[in-house]
Steps between C-alpha positions, in 0.01 A plus 500: 500500500181699554154366443266720297156557646195422291155523660526313831769261375872551444677361194847462354617420149800262475696334222568136583871407494465126556527404132595684177137580407481800736124486556317803639351435841242705687501454875195614691521529879174467687557505878785251555434292186666540161331405173723463196362544150697395193788260459523138610533322836873585516415866443238485770757363749750768389246780555396366841864484613579842354218648706573318827875422506695655209847349453785552253823324406776755566804516270792732562880515519736517796853637536765228481864531618786359291272377222554525125185716505412766759143382555337158523140431391267339756129425540263380766431126499125564502268802500550748785224704665465821296463732801835383642702549179630849596635358829649205310674733253651709783641180649634373164660838421700470823654165399836441335608143425837341423585330170480226385126429500331219308166517316223332700668544838287640781663823610259591785246268660164611636505866390344724767347190660267446201621148413636618162866454405732713285645302207804580282403505130846524337835347587760768574862389516766656720712766330864398446 
């Protein structure tokens, strides 16, 4: 995410993802302060966090041995720091789990020491 320069200030245009309205937000950075124009209070909090500590919920699939399917869908239990997602994906791509696995189970606790868990999102039975 690159800030555009305008006069002595930097600014960024965002679309708020907090609710279905998708309001346009303009974020102006002046020194270490951010001013948000447009949207509501929730949008203002979203823009502030997006500028200072961007995080994303990560969803993916892992290889599973002896399952009725070859891959099992998983997601992070809460948003994960955006800059560490490539490292997280390298780690997840190295995993292979054993069937059966039950939806809602925590597969890996405290991913990369970030305090975020990996949760199974679909029950996969063992192949007969």
